C-alpha positions in Angstrom: 25.3 -5.0 -14.4 21.7 -5.2 -13.2 21.2 -4.3 -9.6 18.5 -3.4 -7.1 19.6 -1.5 -4.0 17.4 -1.1 -1.0 17.9 1.7 1.6 16.0 3.6 4.3 15.9 0.9 7.0 16.9 1.5 10.6 15.7 1.5 14.2 12.3 3.2 14.9 10.0 3.2 17.8 6.5 1.6 17.7 4.1 4.0 16.0 6.8 5.6 14.0 7.4 5.7 10.2 10.1 4.8 7.7 10.3 5.1 3.9 12.2 2.4 2.2 13.8 2.9 -1.3 14.4 0.4 -4.0 16.7 1.9 -6.7 17.4 0.3 -10.0 20.9 0.2 -11.6 21.5 -0.9 -15.1 17.8 -1.0 -16.1 14.7 1.2 -15.9 12.2 0.3 -13.3 9.4 2.0 -15.2 8.8 -1.2 -17.1 9.1 -3.6 -14.2 6.7 -4.9 -11.6 8.3 -4.3 -8.2 7.4 -6.1 -5.0 8.5 -5.6 -1.4 9.0 -8.7 0.8 10.3 -9.2 4.3 11.8 -12.0 6.4 12.2 -12.1 10.1 14.7 -14.5 11.8 13.3 -18.0 11.9 10.3 -17.1 9.7 9.4 -17.6 6.1 9.7 -14.8 3.6 6.4 -13.0 3.1 5.1 -10.5 0.6 4.3 -7.0 1.8 3.3 -4.9 -1.2 3.6 -4.9 -5.0 3.1 -2.5 -7.9 2.5 -3.7 -11.4 4.5 -2.7 -14.4 1.7 -1.9 -16.9 -1.4 -1.2 -15.0 0.2 0.6 -12.1 -2.1 -1.1 -9.7 -0.7 -1.6 -6.2 -1.6 -4.2 -3.7 -0.8 -5.1 -0.1 -0.5 -8.9 0.4 -1.5 -9.1 4.1 -4.1 -7.5 6.4 -1.3 -6.3 8.6 0.0 -3.9 6.0 -3.3 -2.6 4.7 -3.9 1.0 5.8 -0.3 1.3 7.0 2.0 0.7 4.1 2.0 2.4 0.7 4.0 1.5 -2.4 4.8 4.2 -5.0 7.1 5.0 -7.9 9.3 7.9 -8.8 10.3 7.2 -12.4 12.6 10.3 -12.6 14.7 8.7 -9.8 14.3 5.2 -11.1 13.1 4.3 -7.6 10.2 2.5 -5.9 9.3 3.4 -2.4 7.6 1.7 0.5 6.1 4.2 3.0 5.6 2.4 6.3 3.5 4.1 9.0 2.2 3.1 12.4 5.0 0.6 12.7 4.7 -2.3 15.1 7.4 -4.6 16.7 6.1 -7.4 14.5 7.1 -5.4 11.5 10.8 -6.1 12.4 12.5 -7.9 9.5 14.9 -7.7 6.7 13.0 -6.0 3.8 13.8 -6.9 0.2 12.6 -5.5 -3.1 12.3 -7.6 -6.2 11.6 -6.7 -9.8 10.3 -8.5 -12.9 9.1 -7.3 -16.3 5.9 -9.4 -16.3 2.8 -7.5 -15.1 1.1 -10.4 -13.4 3.9 -11.4 -10.9 2.3 -9.5 -8.1 -0.1 -12.4 -8.0 2.6 -15.1 -8.3 4.8 -16.6 -5.7 7.9 -14.6 -4.6 10.1 -17.0 -6.5 8.7 -15.7 -9.8 10.5 -12.4 -9.4 13.7 -12.3 -11.5 15.8 -9.7 -9.8 16.4 -9.2 -6.0 18.2 -6.7 -3.9 20.3 -7.4 -0.8 17.8 -6.1 1.7 17.6 -3.4 4.3 17.0 -4.1 8.0 14.0 -2.6 9.8 13.8 -2.8 13.6 10.8 -1.6 15.5 11.5 -1.4 19.2 11.1 0.9 22.2 
């Protein structure tokens, strides 16, 4: 059974940090492009960050995440991370990871990703 499992979410004060994890089960993430997305209540799903399968190139989708969020891989743990620093209340959302074997899906709509996790909640509040 192929699964993606997110973890690491929780409650954090503004200016704090969290590291989200996306662990693969039943397949090896080394060969997959992995993206992080988020969705706040009443809002559309938006891309946060993405790392390509072949080139290893990472990108942040929005100006809000640039300089604050970093995506990385640990192939030994079959896990992709999203390090989030300087968190703001507007970062509050359900965060999802998604994977796809194609190397170009970082530049495609979120619907292009073939595998999705169940999400982990991030709440930024004082």
